[in-house]
ZAFISE-480199 format. One record per residue (C-alpha): residue number from 1; chain; x, y, z. Coordinates in Angstrom, 2 decimals, always signed. Example, Ala and Ser with C-alpha at 12.3 -4.5 7.8 and 13.67 -1.06 7.14 Angstrom:
<pts>
{num 1, chaine A, X +12.30, Y -4.50, Z +7.80}
{num 2, chaine A, X +13.67, Y -1.06, Z +7.14}
</pts>
This chain:
<pts>
{num 1, chaine A, X +168.08, Y +125.86, Z +178.00}
{num 2, chaine A, X +166.41, Y +122.99, Z +177.85}
{num 3, chaine A, X +162.63, Y +122.06, Z +177.57}
{num 4, chaine A, X +161.44, Y +119.59, Z +179.80}
{num 5, chaine A, X +158.96, Y +116.76, Z +178.24}
{num 6, chaine A, X +158.41, Y +114.19, Z +181.39}
{num 7, chaine A, X +158.99, Y +110.44, Z +180.74}
{num 8, chaine A, X +158.42, Y +109.61, Z +177.27}
{num 9, chaine A, X +159.98, Y +106.92, Z +175.12}
{num 10, chaine A, X +162.06, Y +109.02, Z +173.25}
{num 11, chaine A, X +165.22, Y +107.57, Z +171.62}
{num 12, chaine A, X +166.98, Y +108.39, Z +168.53}
{num 13, chaine A, X +167.11, Y +105.73, Z +166.80}
{num 14, chaine A, X +164.95, Y +103.38, Z +167.59}
{num 15, chaine A, X +164.51, Y +100.51, Z +165.28}
{num 16, chaine A, X +161.69, Y +99.24, Z +163.51}
{num 17, chaine A, X +161.28, Y +95.24, Z +163.63}
{num 18, chaine A, X +159.89, Y +93.19, Z +161.97}
{num 19, chaine A, X +159.30, Y +90.10, Z +164.03}
{num 20, chaine A, X +158.19, Y +86.64, Z +162.28}
{num 21, chaine A, X +157.13, Y +83.43, Z +163.42}
{num 22, chaine A, X +155.08, Y +80.68, Z +162.19}
{num 23, chaine A, X +151.71, Y +79.30, Z +163.91}
{num 24, chaine A, X +151.33, Y +75.88, Z +164.54}
{num 25, chaine A, X +149.98, Y +75.30, Z +161.32}
{num 26, chaine A, X +153.13, Y +76.80, Z +159.55}
{num 27, chaine A, X +151.53, Y +79.95, Z +158.74}
{num 28, chaine A, X +153.75, Y +82.78, Z +158.74}
{num 29, chaine A, X +152.87, Y +85.66, Z +160.88}
{num 30, chaine A, X +154.38, Y +89.13, Z +161.23}
{num 31, chaine A, X +154.49, Y +91.95, Z +163.72}
{num 32, chaine A, X +156.03, Y +95.57, Z +163.81}
{num 33, chaine A, X +158.00, Y +96.16, Z +166.92}
{num 34, chaine A, X +159.92, Y +99.37, Z +168.33}
{num 35, chaine A, X +161.05, Y +98.05, Z +171.85}
{num 36, chaine A, X +163.89, Y +96.13, Z +170.52}
{num 37, chaine A, X +167.93, Y +95.95, Z +170.96}
{num 38, chaine A, X +170.83, Y +94.18, Z +170.96}
{num 39, chaine A, X +171.01, Y +92.98, Z +174.49}
{num 40, chaine A, X +174.71, Y +90.65, Z +174.29}
{num 41, chaine A, X +177.08, Y +89.70, Z +171.69}
{num 42, chaine A, X +174.45, Y +87.17, Z +170.69}
{num 43, chaine A, X +171.19, Y +88.46, Z +171.92}
{num 44, chaine A, X +168.22, Y +90.32, Z +171.39}
{num 45, chaine A, X +165.76, Y +92.10, Z +174.13}
{num 46, chaine A, X +162.27, Y +92.56, Z +172.98}
{num 47, chaine A, X +159.58, Y +93.83, Z +175.16}
{num 48, chaine A, X +156.74, Y +92.46, Z +173.65}
{num 49, chaine A, X +152.99, Y +91.59, Z +175.02}
{num 50, chaine A, X +152.35, Y +87.74, Z +175.62}
{num 51, chaine A, X +148.99, Y +88.51, Z +173.62}
{num 52, chaine A, X +150.31, Y +89.14, Z +170.21}
{num 53, chaine A, X +149.56, Y +86.51, Z +167.64}
{num 54, chaine A, X +153.41, Y +86.25, Z +167.06}
{num 55, chaine A, X +154.45, Y +86.26, Z +170.64}
{num 56, chaine A, X +152.17, Y +83.23, Z +170.63}
{num 57, chaine A, X +153.83, Y +81.62, Z +167.78}
{num 58, chaine A, X +157.11, Y +82.28, Z +169.25}
{num 59, chaine A, X +156.48, Y +80.70, Z +172.26}
{num 60, chaine A, X +155.18, Y +77.56, Z +170.77}
{num 61, chaine A, X +157.79, Y +77.31, Z +167.77}
{num 62, chaine A, X +160.81, Y +78.66, Z +170.37}
{num 63, chaine A, X +161.90, Y +80.45, Z +167.41}
{num 64, chaine A, X +161.63, Y +83.92, Z +165.47}
{num 65, chaine A, X +163.09, Y +86.08, Z +162.99}
{num 66, chaine A, X +163.77, Y +89.94, Z +163.03}
{num 67, chaine A, X +163.99, Y +92.09, Z +160.00}
{num 68, chaine A, X +164.86, Y +95.47, Z +159.67}
{num 69, chaine A, X +162.23, Y +97.38, Z +158.35}
{num 70, chaine A, X +163.56, Y +99.59, Z +155.28}
{num 71, chaine A, X +162.26, Y +102.70, Z +153.16}
{num 72, chaine A, X +161.06, Y +100.35, Z +150.32}
{num 73, chaine A, X +158.43, Y +98.82, Z +152.56}
{num 74, chaine A, X +157.03, Y +101.29, Z +154.85}
{num 75, chaine A, X +153.72, Y +100.58, Z +153.90}
{num 76, chaine A, X +153.83, Y +96.83, Z +154.47}
{num 77, chaine A, X +155.53, Y +97.14, Z +157.57}
{num 78, chaine A, X +153.49, Y +99.63, Z +159.23}
{num 79, chaine A, X +150.30, Y +97.06, Z +158.15}
{num 80, chaine A, X +152.13, Y +94.52, Z +159.97}
{num 81, chaine A, X +152.31, Y +96.91, Z +162.94}
{num 82, chaine A, X +148.42, Y +98.25, Z +162.90}
{num 83, chaine A, X +146.73, Y +94.73, Z +162.40}
{num 84, chaine A, X +146.56, Y +92.40, Z +164.67}
{num 85, chaine A, X +147.43, Y +88.40, Z +163.69}
{num 86, chaine A, X +144.66, Y +86.91, Z +166.30}
{num 87, chaine A, X +142.06, Y +89.69, Z +163.78}
{num 88, chaine A, X +143.28, Y +88.96, Z +160.53}
{num 89, chaine A, X +144.43, Y +85.37, Z +159.88}
{num 90, chaine A, X +145.93, Y +86.16, Z +156.33}
{num 91, chaine A, X +147.89, Y +89.37, Z +157.46}
{num 92, chaine A, X +151.10, Y +88.54, Z +156.39}
{num 93, chaine A, X +150.06, Y +87.55, Z +152.56}
{num 94, chaine A, X +147.76, Y +91.12, Z +152.90}
{num 95, chaine A, X +151.33, Y +92.63, Z +153.68}
{num 96, chaine A, X +152.50, Y +91.16, Z +150.06}
{num 97, chaine A, X +154.81, Y +89.57, Z +152.28}
{num 98, chaine A, X +156.32, Y +85.92, Z +150.87}
{num 99, chaine A, X +158.18, Y +83.62, Z +153.21}
{num 100, chaine A, X +161.20, Y +81.37, Z +153.10}
{num 101, chaine A, X +162.00, Y +79.08, Z +155.71}
{num 102, chaine A, X +165.35, Y +79.90, Z +157.79}
{num 103, chaine A, X +167.92, Y +77.51, Z +157.20}
{num 104, chaine A, X +169.01, Y +77.87, Z +161.15}
{num 105, chaine A, X +165.59, Y +78.06, Z +162.85}
{num 106, chaine A, X +162.05, Y +77.45, Z +162.68}
{num 107, chaine A, X +161.08, Y +80.73, Z +161.63}
{num 108, chaine A, X +160.20, Y +82.54, Z +157.96}
{num 109, chaine A, X +162.50, Y +85.09, Z +156.49}
{num 110, chaine A, X +160.47, Y +88.02, Z +154.93}
{num 111, chaine A, X +161.84, Y +87.47, Z +150.99}
{num 112, chaine A, X +161.07, Y +91.46, Z +150.66}
{num 113, chaine A, X +163.10, Y +92.34, Z +153.80}
{num 114, chaine A, X +166.88, Y +91.96, Z +153.06}
{num 115, chaine A, X +168.42, Y +91.59, Z +155.87}
{num 116, chaine A, X +167.26, Y +89.39, Z +159.05}
{num 117, chaine A, X +168.48, Y +88.16, Z +162.36}
{num 118, chaine A, X +167.56, Y +84.62, Z +162.72}
{num 119, chaine A, X +166.99, Y +83.74, Z +166.74}
{num 120, chaine A, X +166.03, Y +80.61, Z +169.52}
{num 121, chaine A, X +163.91, Y +81.63, Z +171.96}
{num 122, chaine A, X +165.82, Y +81.74, Z +174.91}
{num 123, chaine A, X +163.27, Y +83.01, Z +177.61}
{num 124, chaine A, X +159.96, Y +84.88, Z +177.83}
{num 125, chaine A, X +158.69, Y +86.53, Z +181.25}
{num 126, chaine A, X +155.37, Y +87.26, Z +181.00}
{num 127, chaine A, X +155.26, Y +90.49, Z +184.04}
{num 128, chaine A, X +158.04, Y +92.32, Z +182.31}
{num 129, chaine A, X +156.93, Y +91.12, Z +178.82}
{num 130, chaine A, X +160.81, Y +90.63, Z +177.88}
{num 131, chaine A, X +161.27, Y +88.58, Z +175.29}
{num 132, chaine A, X +165.28, Y +87.26, Z +175.15}
{num 133, chaine A, X +166.30, Y +85.48, Z +172.03}
{num 134, chaine A, X +169.82, Y +84.14, Z +170.79}
{num 135, chaine A, X +171.11, Y +85.10, Z +167.39}
{num 136, chaine A, X +171.71, Y +82.05, Z +165.83}
{num 137, chaine A, X +172.68, Y +83.69, Z +162.00}
{num 138, chaine A, X +172.27, Y +87.04, Z +160.49}
{num 139, chaine A, X +171.38, Y +87.20, Z +156.42}
{num 140, chaine A, X +171.31, Y +89.17, Z +154.17}
{num 141, chaine A, X +170.30, Y +89.68, Z +150.58}
{num 142, chaine A, X +173.35, Y +90.13, Z +148.32}
{num 143, chaine A, X +171.37, Y +93.32, Z +147.17}
{num 144, chaine A, X +172.94, Y +95.10, Z +149.95}
{num 145, chaine A, X +176.33, Y +94.22, Z +150.46}
{num 146, chaine A, X +178.94, Y +96.33, Z +149.44}
{num 147, chaine A, X +182.20, Y +95.45, Z +147.26}
{num 148, chaine A, X +183.75, Y +93.56, Z +150.08}
{num 149, chaine A, X +180.68, Y +91.65, Z +151.07}
{num 150, chaine A, X +179.66, Y +93.54, Z +154.00}
{num 151, chaine A, X +175.98, Y +95.36, Z +154.90}
{num 152, chaine A, X +176.05, Y +98.44, Z +153.11}
{num 153, chaine A, X +173.39, Y +100.16, Z +155.39}
{num 154, chaine A, X +172.78, Y +103.18, Z +152.61}
{num 155, chaine A, X +171.66, Y +99.74, Z +150.53}
{num 156, chaine A, X +169.69, Y +98.43, Z +153.04}
{num 157, chaine A, X +168.23, Y +101.94, Z +153.68}
{num 158, chaine A, X +166.95, Y +100.62, Z +157.30}
{num 159, chaine A, X +163.92, Y +103.06, Z +158.94}
{num 160, chaine A, X +163.91, Y +104.34, Z +162.72}
{num 161, chaine A, X +160.81, Y +105.51, Z +164.38}
{num 162, chaine A, X +160.62, Y +108.64, Z +165.41}
{num 163, chaine A, X +158.49, Y +108.31, Z +168.45}
{num 164, chaine A, X +158.45, Y +112.28, Z +169.23}
{num 165, chaine A, X +156.19, Y +112.97, Z +165.81}
{num 166, chaine A, X +155.14, Y +109.11, Z +164.86}
{num 167, chaine A, X +156.90, Y +109.56, Z +161.83}
{num 168, chaine A, X +159.17, Y +106.75, Z +160.22}
{num 169, chaine A, X +162.79, Y +108.07, Z +159.14}
{num 170, chaine A, X +165.64, Y +106.74, Z +157.48}
{num 171, chaine A, X +169.14, Y +106.75, Z +158.85}
{num 172, chaine A, X +171.68, Y +109.53, Z +157.98}
{num 173, chaine A, X +175.09, Y +109.16, Z +156.30}
{num 174, chaine A, X +178.58, Y +108.27, Z +158.10}
{num 175, chaine A, X +179.36, Y +110.78, Z +161.13}
{num 176, chaine A, X +182.52, Y +108.86, Z +162.20}
{num 177, chaine A, X +184.77, Y +106.02, Z +162.71}
{num 178, chaine A, X +183.83, Y +103.73, Z +166.33}
{num 179, chaine A, X +186.29, Y +102.55, Z +167.95}
{num 180, chaine A, X +188.77, Y +104.89, Z +166.39}
{num 181, chaine A, X +187.72, Y +108.57, Z +166.48}
{num 182, chaine A, X +188.17, Y +108.85, Z +170.08}
{num 183, chaine A, X +191.49, Y +107.83, Z +170.08}
{num 184, chaine A, X +192.41, Y +111.27, Z +169.32}
{num 185, chaine A, X +191.45, Y +112.79, Z +172.63}
{num 186, chaine A, X +194.20, Y +110.11, Z +174.55}
</pts>
């Protein structure tokens, strides 16, 4: 038997994305966003209010980065989600974050978060609040790479948002092989 919850934003996993952009003076800002996903092979889709300081920065600079929030930085990542850059201009520094300018787009990489998508703004629809970005580069710190030079999810330790309980949880272990295990049923 199933229990009905009505219309709720319940989905697993729901990535915790830290969106960063420079303001007009070159000061980095970041926000926590759970409403985002890969939209195409080289595109991301984010649902973000145009009132966010980070969104205003993205619209001005036409670029942003998306870092994966990780287990080691839950407090800092939560902080940039509960404090507005419109009210706290030094939010990035108060979170303990440091920035390095991306080589590929006019946006900051957050040094403490080891994986990021570096994106160029493609569009922003104010009515639907849908922001679309083109992925120009994916960068990862060597500390999270495996022996083959690929991103190791265990070393990255990304977190996901649990909207049911308002908590952050870590992702689990490997459950199967994509594009392979289903062949057993052919």
